[in-house]
Phi, psi and omega in degrees: 000150182282162178301319182295315184294317180293319178297319180298319181294316179297315179294325177296319177297318178294324177295319177297319179295323177296319177296317177302318182295315178299316180297319181297311183289329175295319178292320179299313179294316181296316180289328176296314177296318179299313180296319179296317181295316180294321179297316181295318179298317181293318179297317179295316182292318183297322179300317181283326181299311184286352175265355182288145182285337182204165179291331176294318178292323178296330179299335178289345181278344186292126177229007179077006180260106180104147181301317182293323176296319179292324176296319177295322178299319176297319180297311181298317179298319180292317183287337178265007183299152181285115182297337181296330182290338185301330183271358190235348178215157185291328182300327182252021183275011177261163169285168190297323179294314179297320179297316179297312181297320179297315181290326177293320177298319179298316180293323177298321177295319178298315181296321180293317179298322179296318180290329183275351182300132180092342182290331178296327178293317178299318179296320181293317178297316181297328183270335185257336184303316179299326181286326174297316176298319179295324177300315177296324180296317180302314181285335172295321178291320176301319177300317180297317180295322178295321179295322179296316182294325182285323183267351182056032180211142178250033181291161182298328180296329183280317189262348186300313183297304180299317180294323177299317176300319181297315181293323178298317179300318178296313181296319180294320178301317179291318181296327177285322185290322187300307179296328180295316180292315180297317180295319179298313181298319179294314184290323179292328175294319177296321179299314181295319180295313181291326177295320177296320178295319179292324177295321177296319179294320178297322176297319176299320180296321178294318179297319178292322177295325179297326178296333179262013181066029181055039172226153170245120175247114189299332180258021180289152176293163181301143179254012172077050175283092180259186181310156188310136178292158179288161181299325182294339182267356182275135178272118182283119180245352180254098183288000000 
């Protein structure tokens, strides 16, 4: 291979790694802001939710901002559904408890997919960046061997440049992969933690709906939404 082609390949590998690095840090910053914003929205909403006198009153708090608000919105919409539709379409052919649980599961899946968006890119960068760097390293070594054969000398002046390029490609590949892998592991852990919290909250919503007979009556008396019930009192509905 010519000097130009090997140099071009090494520089191309470094360019790809630079693109990977920019993409990785953009995702890390974006997902960090996203997680902080969703956590803040849920914390703010939960404080007001558990102070509400009834599930009907809590329904007025839903504004679609935050996963817990959206789950409550799904609950209120399901409990206020028109019973007349139950006899005429498949979507409402469940009893009210089954319909509520089904719609909550669907919303939980949507929320999880939203949180997981972009994580596949981090996983891909973390697994491929070292190999891209190694690809550049191989051609850097080829460049060094070609320089030796042309000059008939293995002096440091001949091999320093090509070998240096090869080592740089290896180092950059590792440097790009490490933050991508660490960020992916951290974020996927956050997804699992927040998903478990949302599933617990969805279980609470089903239990509260059960107290109202899976109906919402806007002028119903308070049902005693006091501080969050203990885990032992929650009925597990998500197998």
